[in-house]
ROSEDO-62243 format. One record per residue (C-alpha): residue in one letter; x, y, z; residue number from 1. Coordinates in nm, 3 decimals. Example, Ala and Ser with C-alpha at 12.3 -4.5 7.8 and 13.67 -1.06 7.14 Angstrom:
REM residues 2
ATOM|type|xx|yy|zz|seq
ATOM|A|1.230|-0.450|0.780|1
ATOM|S|1.367|-0.106|0.714|2
END
This chain:
REM residues 389
ATOM|type|xx|yy|zz|seq
ATOM|A|-0.717|1.509|0.150|1
ATOM|A|-0.851|1.162|0.095|2
ATOM|A|-1.202|1.237|0.209|3
ATOM|A|-1.366|1.574|0.240|4
ATOM|S|-1.685|1.741|0.131|5
ATOM|P|-1.724|1.746|-0.248|6
ATOM|P|-1.476|2.016|-0.354|7
ATOM|W|-1.677|2.221|-0.596|8
ATOM|K|-1.824|2.564|-0.550|9
ATOM|N|-2.193|2.641|-0.607|10
ATOM|P|-2.253|3.014|-0.652|11
ATOM|L|-2.631|2.963|-0.648|12
ATOM|Q|-2.609|2.849|-0.287|13
ATOM|E|-2.534|3.206|-0.188|14
ATOM|Q|-2.892|3.292|-0.289|15
ATOM|D|-3.050|2.961|-0.185|16
ATOM|P|-2.834|2.741|0.040|17
ATOM|G|-3.083|2.455|0.006|18
ATOM|F|-3.049|2.443|-0.370|19
ATOM|N|-2.841|2.166|-0.526|20
ATOM|Q|-2.757|2.221|-0.892|21
ATOM|F|-2.559|1.894|-0.915|22
ATOM|V|-2.859|1.667|-0.962|23
ATOM|Q|-2.794|1.380|-1.206|24
ATOM|P|-3.036|1.165|-1.408|25
ATOM|V|-3.132|0.836|-1.243|26
ATOM|W|-2.955|0.626|-1.509|27
ATOM|Q|-2.631|0.817|-1.452|28
ATOM|V|-2.649|0.770|-1.077|29
ATOM|A|-2.719|0.399|-1.129|30
ATOM|L|-2.409|0.355|-1.346|31
ATOM|W|-2.189|0.530|-1.091|32
ATOM|A|-2.347|0.322|-0.813|33
ATOM|V|-2.260|-0.002|-0.991|34
ATOM|A|-1.904|0.120|-1.049|35
ATOM|Y|-1.852|0.216|-0.683|36
ATOM|C|-2.020|-0.093|-0.539|37
ATOM|S|-1.801|-0.310|-0.761|38
ATOM|I|-1.495|-0.154|-0.599|39
ATOM|V|-1.625|-0.233|-0.252|40
ATOM|A|-1.714|-0.594|-0.335|41
ATOM|V|-1.386|-0.680|-0.510|42
ATOM|S|-1.169|-0.491|-0.261|43
ATOM|V|-1.322|-0.623|0.061|44
ATOM|V|-1.346|-0.984|-0.055|45
ATOM|G|-1.003|-0.985|-0.220|46
ATOM|N|-0.817|-0.823|0.069|47
ATOM|V|-0.990|-1.037|0.332|48
ATOM|V|-0.882|-1.347|0.139|49
ATOM|V|-0.525|-1.213|0.123|50
ATOM|I|-0.525|-1.168|0.501|51
ATOM|W|-0.660|-1.522|0.547|52
ATOM|I|-0.401|-1.674|0.313|53
ATOM|I|-0.117|-1.521|0.512|54
ATOM|L|-0.244|-1.567|0.865|55
ATOM|A|-0.393|-1.916|0.817|56
ATOM|H|-0.077|-2.069|0.669|57
ATOM|K|0.229|-2.071|0.890|58
ATOM|R|0.481|-2.071|0.605|59
ATOM|M|0.325|-1.757|0.460|60
ATOM|R|0.394|-1.558|0.777|61
ATOM|T|0.702|-1.374|0.660|62
ATOM|V|0.809|-1.016|0.722|63
ATOM|T|0.704|-0.905|0.375|64
ATOM|N|0.368|-1.076|0.410|65
ATOM|Y|0.301|-0.919|0.750|66
ATOM|F|0.330|-0.580|0.581|67
ATOM|L|0.098|-0.709|0.308|68
ATOM|V|-0.155|-0.795|0.580|69
ATOM|N|-0.138|-0.438|0.705|70
ATOM|L|-0.175|-0.310|0.350|71
ATOM|A|-0.473|-0.536|0.285|72
ATOM|F|-0.642|-0.437|0.612|73
ATOM|A|-0.607|-0.065|0.537|74
ATOM|E|-0.742|-0.104|0.184|75
ATOM|A|-1.035|-0.325|0.288|76
ATOM|A|-1.125|-0.080|0.565|77
ATOM|I|-1.123|0.229|0.345|78
ATOM|S|-1.336|0.045|0.088|79
ATOM|A|-1.588|-0.074|0.344|80
ATOM|F|-1.621|0.245|0.548|81
ATOM|N|-1.563|0.532|0.305|82
ATOM|T|-1.604|0.449|-0.063|83
ATOM|V|-1.984|0.423|-0.078|84
ATOM|I|-2.026|0.708|0.173|85
ATOM|N|-1.807|0.929|-0.044|86
ATOM|F|-2.016|0.840|-0.348|87
ATOM|V|-2.351|0.908|-0.179|88
ATOM|Y|-2.237|1.244|-0.048|89
ATOM|A|-2.081|1.342|-0.381|90
ATOM|V|-2.400|1.258|-0.572|91
ATOM|H|-2.656|1.411|-0.333|92
ATOM|N|-2.443|1.682|-0.168|93
ATOM|D|-2.642|1.603|0.145|94
ATOM|W|-2.493|1.442|0.457|95
ATOM|Y|-2.715|1.167|0.600|96
ATOM|F|-2.475|1.004|0.844|97
ATOM|G|-2.452|1.228|1.150|98
ATOM|Q|-2.187|1.428|1.330|99
ATOM|I|-1.979|1.137|1.461|100
ATOM|Y|-1.944|0.969|1.124|101
ATOM|C|-1.857|1.305|0.970|102
ATOM|H|-1.549|1.314|1.193|103
ATOM|F|-1.461|0.957|1.102|104
ATOM|H|-1.531|1.011|0.732|105
ATOM|N|-1.279|1.294|0.707|106
ATOM|F|-1.027|1.136|0.943|107
ATOM|F|-0.991|0.768|0.860|108
ATOM|P|-0.907|0.772|0.486|109
ATOM|I|-0.591|0.978|0.535|110
ATOM|A|-0.479|0.743|0.812|111
ATOM|A|-0.554|0.435|0.602|112
ATOM|I|-0.378|0.570|0.293|113
ATOM|F|-0.076|0.663|0.505|114
ATOM|A|-0.067|0.310|0.649|115
ATOM|S|-0.100|0.161|0.300|116
ATOM|I|0.174|0.358|0.131|117
ATOM|Y|0.419|0.323|0.420|118
ATOM|S|0.356|-0.051|0.440|119
ATOM|M|0.467|-0.062|0.077|120
ATOM|T|0.764|0.159|0.166|121
ATOM|A|0.861|-0.076|0.450|122
ATOM|I|0.848|-0.370|0.208|123
ATOM|A|1.068|-0.183|-0.039|124
ATOM|L|1.328|-0.103|0.227|125
ATOM|Y|1.316|-0.459|0.361|126
ATOM|R|1.370|-0.607|0.014|127
ATOM|Y|1.653|-0.358|-0.036|128
ATOM|M|1.826|-0.472|0.281|129
ATOM|A|1.765|-0.842|0.208|130
ATOM|I|1.907|-0.826|-0.145|131
ATOM|V|2.167|-0.550|-0.140|132
ATOM|H|2.290|-0.609|0.217|133
ATOM|P|2.209|-0.976|0.283|134
ATOM|L|2.431|-1.007|0.592|135
ATOM|Q|2.263|-0.724|0.781|136
ATOM|Q|2.029|-0.814|1.065|137
ATOM|R|1.672|-0.877|0.949|138
ATOM|L|1.347|-0.776|1.114|139
ATOM|S|1.195|-1.030|1.348|140
ATOM|S|0.820|-1.083|1.376|141
ATOM|T|0.808|-0.872|1.691|142
ATOM|E|1.004|-0.590|1.532|143
ATOM|T|0.776|-0.603|1.229|144
ATOM|C|0.471|-0.560|1.453|145
ATOM|V|0.641|-0.263|1.621|146
ATOM|V|0.704|-0.102|1.282|147
ATOM|I|0.340|-0.153|1.182|148
ATOM|T|0.225|0.000|1.512|149
ATOM|V|0.448|0.304|1.459|150
ATOM|I|0.311|0.344|1.106|151
ATOM|W|-0.046|0.355|1.237|152
ATOM|M|0.043|0.595|1.519|153
ATOM|L|0.198|0.837|1.270|154
ATOM|A|-0.099|0.789|1.039|155
ATOM|L|-0.348|0.877|1.312|156
ATOM|L|-0.139|1.177|1.412|157
ATOM|L|-0.127|1.310|1.056|158
ATOM|A|-0.503|1.266|1.010|159
ATOM|Y|-0.602|1.414|1.347|160
ATOM|P|-0.653|1.775|1.222|161
ATOM|Q|-0.917|1.643|0.981|162
ATOM|Y|-1.097|1.483|1.277|163
ATOM|Y|-1.063|1.784|1.505|164
ATOM|Y|-1.192|2.045|1.262|165
ATOM|S|-1.470|1.835|1.105|166
ATOM|S|-1.820|1.962|1.156|167
ATOM|T|-2.174|1.942|1.020|168
ATOM|N|-2.398|2.232|0.934|169
ATOM|L|-2.774|2.225|0.883|170
ATOM|L|-2.879|2.426|0.579|171
ATOM|P|-3.233|2.473|0.452|172
ATOM|G|-3.332|2.134|0.313|173
ATOM|R|-3.001|1.953|0.362|174
ATOM|T|-2.697|1.894|0.586|175
ATOM|I|-2.334|1.930|0.492|176
ATOM|C|-2.021|1.771|0.639|177
ATOM|Y|-1.716|1.991|0.605|178
ATOM|I|-1.387|2.086|0.767|179
ATOM|Q|-1.389|2.423|0.938|180
ATOM|W|-1.025|2.519|0.929|181
ATOM|P|-0.900|2.797|1.157|182
ATOM|E|-0.843|3.131|0.988|183
ATOM|Y|-0.512|3.306|1.038|184
ATOM|T|-0.409|3.637|0.888|185
ATOM|T|-0.047|3.537|0.832|186
ATOM|V|-0.068|3.178|0.704|187
ATOM|D|-0.322|2.963|0.525|188
ATOM|F|-0.331|2.658|0.752|189
ATOM|R|-0.558|2.464|0.515|190
ATOM|K|-0.325|2.496|0.215|191
ATOM|I|-0.017|2.414|0.420|192
ATOM|Y|-0.184|2.105|0.562|193
ATOM|Y|-0.302|1.968|0.227|194
ATOM|V|0.034|2.029|0.062|195
ATOM|C|0.211|1.850|0.349|196
ATOM|V|-0.035|1.560|0.334|197
ATOM|T|0.019|1.521|-0.040|198
ATOM|L|0.395|1.520|0.005|199
ATOM|L|0.385|1.274|0.296|200
ATOM|I|0.136|1.021|0.160|201
ATOM|Y|0.233|1.035|-0.206|202
ATOM|F|0.549|1.199|-0.337|203
ATOM|L|0.791|1.125|-0.051|204
ATOM|P|0.719|0.749|-0.018|205
ATOM|L|0.715|0.709|-0.397|206
ATOM|C|1.062|0.866|-0.419|207
ATOM|I|1.193|0.637|-0.142|208
ATOM|M|1.049|0.327|-0.307|209
ATOM|G|1.170|0.434|-0.648|210
ATOM|C|1.528|0.464|-0.523|211
ATOM|A|1.508|0.134|-0.331|212
ATOM|Y|1.368|-0.069|-0.620|213
ATOM|T|1.609|0.090|-0.867|214
ATOM|T|1.902|-0.028|-0.657|215
ATOM|V|1.744|-0.370|-0.610|216
ATOM|G|1.682|-0.397|-0.983|217
ATOM|I|2.044|-0.316|-1.062|218
ATOM|T|2.155|-0.578|-0.811|219
ATOM|L|1.926|-0.851|-0.940|220
ATOM|W|1.927|-0.785|-1.315|221
ATOM|A|2.235|-0.584|-1.409|222
ATOM|S|2.496|-0.779|-1.212|223
ATOM|E|2.693|-1.044|-1.398|224
ATOM|I|2.597|-1.392|-1.277|225
ATOM|P|2.884|-1.638|-1.232|226
ATOM|G|2.875|-1.924|-1.481|227
ATOM|D|2.899|-2.204|-1.225|228
ATOM|S|2.592|-2.097|-1.029|229
ATOM|S|2.392|-2.383|-0.881|230
ATOM|E|2.032|-2.458|-0.965|231
ATOM|H|1.934|-2.357|-0.613|232
ATOM|Y|2.095|-2.017|-0.662|233
ATOM|K|1.914|-1.966|-0.993|234
ATOM|E|1.582|-2.059|-0.833|235
ATOM|Q|1.642|-1.815|-0.549|236
ATOM|L|1.732|-1.539|-0.794|237
ATOM|I|1.420|-1.602|-1.003|238
ATOM|S|1.209|-1.602|-0.687|239
ATOM|K|1.353|-1.269|-0.573|240
ATOM|R|1.293|-1.117|-0.914|241
ATOM|K|0.929|-1.228|-0.908|242
ATOM|V|0.873|-1.071|-0.566|243
ATOM|V|1.031|-0.744|-0.677|244
ATOM|K|0.825|-0.741|-0.998|245
ATOM|M|0.507|-0.795|-0.800|246
ATOM|M|0.580|-0.513|-0.556|247
ATOM|V|0.684|-0.274|-0.835|248
ATOM|M|0.350|-0.350|-1.004|249
ATOM|V|0.168|-0.270|-0.677|250
ATOM|L|0.365|0.054|-0.648|251
ATOM|C|0.294|0.163|-1.007|252
ATOM|T|-0.077|0.086|-0.968|253
ATOM|F|-0.098|0.298|-0.653|254
ATOM|A|0.092|0.585|-0.817|255
ATOM|V|-0.125|0.590|-1.130|256
ATOM|C|-0.454|0.564|-0.939|257
ATOM|W|-0.383|0.837|-0.686|258
ATOM|L|-0.196|1.093|-0.901|259
ATOM|P|-0.511|1.248|-1.060|260
ATOM|Y|-0.676|1.273|-0.719|261
ATOM|H|-0.386|1.463|-0.562|262
ATOM|I|-0.359|1.690|-0.865|263
ATOM|Y|-0.734|1.756|-0.842|264
ATOM|F|-0.719|1.864|-0.477|265
ATOM|L|-0.406|2.074|-0.523|266
ATOM|L|-0.571|2.257|-0.814|267
ATOM|H|-0.878|2.308|-0.597|268
ATOM|E|-0.666|2.468|-0.326|269
ATOM|F|-0.475|2.706|-0.553|270
ATOM|F|-0.721|2.762|-0.842|271
ATOM|P|-1.071|2.739|-0.689|272
ATOM|D|-1.235|2.925|-0.977|273
ATOM|L|-1.183|2.619|-1.200|274
ATOM|F|-1.436|2.428|-0.991|275
ATOM|E|-1.745|2.641|-1.058|276
ATOM|Q|-1.854|2.447|-1.368|277
ATOM|L|-2.133|2.191|-1.369|278
ATOM|Y|-1.918|1.920|-1.527|279
ATOM|I|-1.676|1.928|-1.232|280
ATOM|Q|-1.897|1.684|-1.039|281
ATOM|Q|-1.844|1.420|-1.308|282
ATOM|V|-1.472|1.488|-1.302|283
ATOM|Y|-1.468|1.448|-0.924|284
ATOM|L|-1.663|1.120|-0.938|285
ATOM|A|-1.428|0.981|-1.203|286
ATOM|V|-1.113|1.088|-1.020|287
ATOM|M|-1.243|0.957|-0.689|288
ATOM|W|-1.344|0.625|-0.849|289
ATOM|L|-0.994|0.581|-0.991|290
ATOM|A|-0.836|0.656|-0.653|291
ATOM|M|-1.069|0.425|-0.461|292
ATOM|S|-1.021|0.150|-0.720|293
ATOM|S|-0.657|0.121|-0.614|294
ATOM|T|-0.781|-0.081|-0.316|295
ATOM|M|-0.908|-0.366|-0.536|296
ATOM|Y|-0.612|-0.422|-0.769|297
ATOM|N|-0.356|-0.564|-0.526|298
ATOM|P|-0.531|-0.902|-0.468|299
ATOM|I|-0.557|-0.937|-0.847|300
ATOM|I|-0.186|-0.863|-0.883|301
ATOM|Y|-0.098|-1.117|-0.615|302
ATOM|Y|-0.312|-1.379|-0.788|303
ATOM|C|-0.153|-1.319|-1.128|304
ATOM|L|0.212|-1.289|-1.019|305
ATOM|N|0.247|-1.515|-0.715|306
ATOM|S|0.178|-1.889|-0.725|307
ATOM|R|0.122|-1.917|-0.349|308
ATOM|F|-0.143|-1.646|-0.342|309
ATOM|R|-0.296|-1.798|-0.654|310
ATOM|A|-0.318|-2.130|-0.474|311
ATOM|G|-0.481|-1.962|-0.176|312
ATOM|F|-0.746|-1.791|-0.389|313
ATOM|Q|-0.817|-2.117|-0.568|314
ATOM|Q|-0.854|-2.291|-0.233|315
ATOM|V|-1.116|-2.035|-0.130|316
ATOM|F|-1.314|-2.011|-0.453|317
ATOM|C|-1.253|-2.350|-0.621|318
ATOM|C|-1.327|-2.648|-0.399|319
ATOM|C|-1.226|-2.887|-0.677|320
ATOM|V|-0.859|-2.793|-0.646|321
ATOM|A|-0.844|-2.779|-0.266|322
ATOM|T|-0.596|-3.067|-0.238|323
ATOM|V|-0.353|-2.924|-0.491|324
ATOM|T|-0.362|-2.574|-0.348|325
ATOM|K|-0.315|-2.701|0.005|326
ATOM|E|0.007|-2.869|-0.104|327
ATOM|E|0.112|-2.549|-0.282|328
ATOM|L|0.058|-2.340|0.030|329
ATOM|Q|0.242|-2.579|0.262|330
ATOM|L|0.585|-2.453|0.180|331
ATOM|K|0.901|-2.645|0.240|332
ATOM|S|1.046|-2.592|0.583|333
ATOM|P|1.335|-2.347|0.596|334
ATOM|R|1.666|-2.524|0.593|335
ATOM|C|1.935|-2.419|0.832|336
ATOM|L|2.237|-2.408|0.611|337
ATOM|Q|2.491|-2.401|0.892|338
ATOM|T|2.708|-2.678|0.755|339
ATOM|P|3.085|-2.661|0.723|340
ATOM|H|3.049|-2.685|0.346|341
ATOM|V|2.816|-2.384|0.327|342
ATOM|L|3.021|-2.178|0.571|343
ATOM|H|3.330|-2.253|0.367|344
ATOM|R|3.153|-2.140|0.048|345
ATOM|I|3.043|-1.815|0.212|346
ATOM|S|3.393|-1.737|0.337|347
ATOM|L|3.538|-1.828|-0.001|348
ATOM|L|3.294|-1.594|-0.175|349
ATOM|F|3.397|-1.309|0.053|350
ATOM|R|3.763|-1.367|-0.031|351
ATOM|L|3.708|-1.401|-0.405|352
ATOM|C|3.441|-1.133|-0.453|353
ATOM|A|3.636|-0.839|-0.314|354
ATOM|G|3.539|-0.535|-0.517|355
ATOM|Q|3.236|-0.710|-0.666|356
ATOM|S|2.986|-0.645|-0.390|357
ATOM|S|2.673|-0.683|-0.603|358
ATOM|V|2.758|-1.030|-0.734|359
ATOM|C|2.890|-1.136|-0.396|360
ATOM|S|2.574|-1.017|-0.222|361
ATOM|I|2.355|-1.225|-0.452|362
ATOM|Q|2.571|-1.534|-0.409|363
ATOM|V|2.578|-1.502|-0.031|364
ATOM|T|2.202|-1.443|-0.025|365
ATOM|E|2.167|-1.781|-0.198|366
ATOM|L|2.331|-1.950|0.096|367
ATOM|L|2.136|-1.770|0.366|368
ATOM|I|1.788|-1.852|0.483|369
ATOM|I|1.540|-1.597|0.352|370
ATOM|E|1.280|-1.449|0.588|371
ATOM|D|1.399|-1.647|0.893|372
ATOM|G|1.572|-1.391|1.110|373
ATOM|T|1.715|-1.598|1.397|374
ATOM|K|1.872|-1.883|1.202|375
ATOM|E|1.984|-1.650|0.929|376
ATOM|Q|2.163|-1.424|1.173|377
ATOM|E|2.340|-1.722|1.329|378
ATOM|T|2.456|-1.838|0.987|379
ATOM|S|2.572|-1.487|0.899|380
ATOM|K|2.762|-1.447|1.224|381
ATOM|E|2.942|-1.779|1.188|382
ATOM|A|3.029|-1.696|0.829|383
ATOM|M|3.169|-1.356|0.923|384
ATOM|K|3.364|-1.510|1.213|385
ATOM|E|3.527|-1.761|0.980|386
ATOM|V|3.610|-1.487|0.731|387
ATOM|E|3.775|-1.280|1.004|388
ATOM|E|3.976|-1.581|1.119|389
END
């Protein structure tokens, strides 16, 4: 679970439910507060700027970038609405935010994480189709919005049990927010749910993306490049490699940040006796910080690995380079390559590249318009028609 009551047991509460043995020195709380507030500041500002860069510049509104908008929104939201609340509750073990926010606190993070990881999965599958199967029909803007809507609907559905069973309880001297799972004699609903959530929002999408990017990597790096390739083709290939590198970096960052957190909660479900020690609160705070910090790394990755995002960040934070970055962000208009010369080259490639699908796919992708579904489909259809003739 992405957000629940601090998962450690306190045996002394059986004698005095109002007692809290996890009280930290002020200096320690201050250090953790700075660490968690830094996440919120960097994540919210960075992801909001990413959203602005994409939505405010027409040439940045591509299928991949629409999914990045969804990813940025989910990460900014979880940072703004849950990170600090999680920290306060973990430190004080006292719920100050009421019944309604208790429901939201336990419900929204799972939905947001689901939307984040499956936005990345959608990007991986889209890049796979664009590079390995370049003549297949691409997603339009409308279809992309439909996919994003479906992702959020599934996310809300998966997180709903956390909302439904959330509750608050007034103990002597403090209030707790917890999830009151139903008790069945035959099955442990709580364990089944958490195991399924971990599989669905971590291991399954990581496996899908791993397979997709492995195939894309083989196509882009391991295939033999023809010696007479044009400069335009080489530029396109380098551009595709940069995009794949950036998304693989985003994937690896997410996997590293969230792995300790999922291991922590699975251990808590199956080996609860390990969580009776005093030091477990520090472990929880560290693991939770690492998981929440995943929301602030993506804007940094975009800035370092993508010149267009770098230009956008510079336009926001550095007024002195506004003119240069504006030119950088105004991309060249897509060219419709539906000329007899290009169609002839596509058909010739199909005839000559029989049995060499990887090389042929890259060469054909060079001639097709990337991220422009309608014109690209028309080009592809005319090319296929000429090949058939």
